C-alpha positions in Angstrom: 36.6 -11.9 -38.9 35.0 -9.3 -36.6 35.5 -10.5 -32.9 32.4 -11.0 -31.1 31.5 -8.2 -28.5 32.2 -8.8 -24.8 28.9 -9.5 -23.2 30.2 -8.2 -19.8 30.7 -4.8 -21.3 26.9 -4.4 -21.4 26.5 -5.4 -17.7 26.4 -3.2 -14.8 29.4 -4.3 -12.6 30.4 -4.1 -9.0 26.9 -5.2 -7.7 28.2 -7.0 -4.6 27.5 -4.6 -2.1 24.2 -3.6 -3.8 23.0 -7.1 -3.9 23.5 -7.3 -0.2 21.2 -4.2 0.5 18.7 -5.5 -2.1 18.6 -8.9 -0.4 18.0 -7.3 2.9 15.6 -4.5 2.3 13.6 -5.9 -0.6 13.2 -9.4 1.3 11.9 -7.7 4.4 9.4 -5.8 2.1 8.2 -9.0 0.5 7.9 -10.7 4.1 5.8 -7.5 5.3 3.5 -7.8 2.2 3.0 -11.4 2.6 2.1 -10.7 6.2 -0.5 -8.2 5.1 -1.9 -10.6 2.6 -2.6 -13.2 5.3 -2.6 -16.2 3.1 0.2 -17.7 5.1 3.8 -16.6 5.1 6.6 -18.5 3.3 7.8 -21.6 5.1 10.9 -19.6 5.9 9.2 -16.5 7.4 6.3 -18.5 9.1 8.2 -19.9 12.2 9.3 -16.6 13.5 5.7 -15.1 12.7 4.3 -18.0 14.6 6.5 -17.4 17.7 5.6 -13.7 17.5 1.9 -14.4 17.3 2.1 -16.9 20.3 4.1 -14.7 22.6 2.9 -11.1 21.6 0.5 -10.9 24.3 2.7 -12.0 27.2 5.7 -10.1 25.6 4.6 -6.9 23.7 8.4 -6.2 22.8 8.5 -9.4 20.9 7.8 -8.0 17.6 7.8 -9.9 14.3 11.1 -8.6 13.5 12.6 -9.6 16.7 11.2 -12.9 16.5 13.0 -13.2 13.1 16.4 -12.9 14.4 15.8 -14.9 17.4 14.7 -17.7 15.3 17.7 -17.3 12.9 20.0 -17.5 15.7 18.5 -21.0 16.7 18.9 -22.0 13.1 22.5 -20.8 13.3 23.2 -23.3 16.1 21.5 -26.1 14.2 23.4 -25.4 11.1 26.9 -25.5 13.0 25.9 -28.9 14.3 24.8 -30.1 10.8 28.1 -29.0 8.9 30.3 -29.8 12.0 32.1 -26.6 12.1 32.0 -22.9 13.5 33.4 -19.9 11.7 33.4 -16.4 13.2 32.1 -15.0 10.1 28.6 -16.8 10.9 28.2 -14.2 13.6 28.3 -11.4 10.9 25.4 -13.2 9.3 23.6 -13.1 12.5 24.2 -9.2 12.5 22.7 -9.3 9.1 19.7 -11.1 10.5 19.2 -8.5 13.1 19.2 -5.7 10.4 16.7 -7.7 8.4 14.3 -8.0 11.3 14.5 -4.4 12.0 13.7 -3.8 8.4 10.8 -6.0 8.6 9.4 -4.0 11.6 10.1 -0.8 9.8 8.0 -1.9 6.7 5.3 -3.1 8.9 5.3 0.4 10.6 4.9 2.0 7.2 2.1 -0.2 6.2 0.2 0.5 9.6 1.2 -2.7 11.5 0.9 -6.6 10.6 -3.0 -6.7 10.6 -4.2 -8.1 7.3 -5.6 -6.1 4.5 -9.6 -6.4 4.4 -10.0 -6.3 0.7 -9.5 -9.7 -1.1 -8.1 -8.1 -4.3 -5.7 -6.0 -2.3 -4.5 -9.2 -0.4 -4.0 -11.2 -3.6 -1.9 -8.5 -5.1 0.1 -8.1 -1.7 0.7 -11.8 -1.7 1.9 -11.9 -5.3 4.2 -9.0 -5.0 5.6 -10.3 -1.8 6.6 -13.6 -3.2 8.2 -12.2 -6.4 10.0 -9.7 -4.4 11.2 -12.1 -1.9 12.4 -14.6 -4.7 14.2 -11.6 -6.6 15.8 -10.6 -3.3 17.1 -14.1 -2.5 18.4 -14.3 -5.9 20.6 -11.3 -5.4 21.6 -12.6 -1.9 23.1 -15.8 -3.5 25.4 -13.6 -5.5 26.9 -11.3 -2.9 30.0 -12.3 -1.0 29.0 -10.2 2.1 27.3 -11.7 5.2 23.9 -13.3 4.3 21.0 -14.2 6.7 21.2 -17.5 8.4 18.5 -18.8 6.0 20.5 -18.5 3.0 23.8 -19.2 4.8 22.4 -22.5 5.9 21.5 -23.5 2.4 24.9 -22.3 1.0 27.0 -24.0 3.8 25.3 -27.3 3.5 25.6 -27.3 -0.2 29.3 -26.4 0.1 30.0 -28.8 2.9 28.5 -31.9 1.1 28.8 -30.8 -2.5 25.1 -30.6 -3.3 23.5 -28.2 -5.9 22.4 -25.1 -3.8 19.0 -24.7 -5.6 18.1 -28.4 -4.7 19.2 -27.8 -1.0 17.0 -24.7 -1.1 14.0 -26.8 -2.3 14.6 -29.5 0.4 15.0 -27.0 3.1 11.8 -25.3 2.1 9.9 -28.6 2.2 11.3 -29.2 5.7 10.4 -25.6 6.8 6.8 -26.2 5.5 6.0 -29.2 7.8 7.9 -27.4 10.6 5.7 -24.3 10.3 2.5 -26.5 10.1 3.6 -28.1 13.3 4.5 -25.0 15.2 1.5 -23.2 14.1 -0.8 -25.9 15.3 1.0 -26.6 18.6 1.6 -22.9 19.6 -1.5 -21.3 18.4 -4.1 -23.9 18.2 -4.6 -23.3 14.6 -2.9 -22.2 11.4 -1.9 -18.5 12.2 0.8 -17.6 9.7 0.4 -20.7 7.9 -2.0 -21.3 4.8 -2.4 -22.1 1.3 0.1 -19.3 0.6 2.8 -21.3 2.5 2.2 -24.4 0.5 2.2 -22.4 -2.8 5.5 -20.7 -1.9 7.2 -23.8 -1.0 6.9 -25.2 -4.5 7.3 -21.9 -6.6 10.0 -20.3 -4.5 13.1 -22.3 -5.8 12.2 -22.1 -9.4 11.4 -18.4 -9.2 14.8 -17.9 -7.4 16.6 -19.9 -10.2 14.7 -17.9 -12.8 15.5 -14.5 -11.3 19.1 -15.7 -10.8 19.5 -16.3 -14.5 17.7 -13.0 -15.4 19.9 -10.9 -13.3 23.1 -12.5 -14.5 22.4 -11.2 -17.8 22.5 -7.6 -16.6 24.8 -7.5 -13.6 28.1 -8.9 -12.3 29.1 -9.1 -8.7 32.5 -8.3 -8.1 33.1 -6.1 -4.8 33.5 -2.2 -4.9 35.2 -2.5 -1.6 37.3 -5.8 -1.7 39.2 -5.0 1.5 35.9 -4.9 3.4 34.6 -8.0 1.8 37.8 -9.9 2.5 37.8 -8.8 6.2 34.1 -10.0 6.6 34.7 -13.2 5.0 37.5 -14.4 7.5 
């Protein structure tokens, strides 16, 4: 009997570090595109945008990217309270959040700022592309062992701490962030800036899309580290 071929032989290996880069750069691109679409950001990206929108006139230096890692710092503190532990590697995740914030500002600079596109067709395309890219990026992030952003760290740590399914924790977290985004937008801006129909839509398609992309990329990649010593040092 002829032995079955090893499916791993057809996969691209050593994607741990590449998954980290994809997770940061592509996710930031998705956030920038959704910002330009102006249908409402994801429930994850909306709170920092709302903070930026509310404070940008008083503090011009408080960019959307800066608001991003400031907000993630707040989430880091809340996460430590929820899981009742602190690990020094959590600070590496905050460093990742800073890099992500800089990437968001970088993409928005490329796109000419965060003012929305005028054409409805372009806005729809930007929104769809932004959501697909963000979901794909997060699927890669969940497979890297390098420091991830606080958003994903929070989901992973709560799932690990209490033995929950990570995709279900992601969905519950998204719904909670949806409600928080609506409240912050109304209270801080007097309207729904950064929050809209797109925010609601993303809340319910995000987790399924991430799971779908996860199954897809697992068919083509494996995620062992190319630099195991670096990975081990960052996980301490």
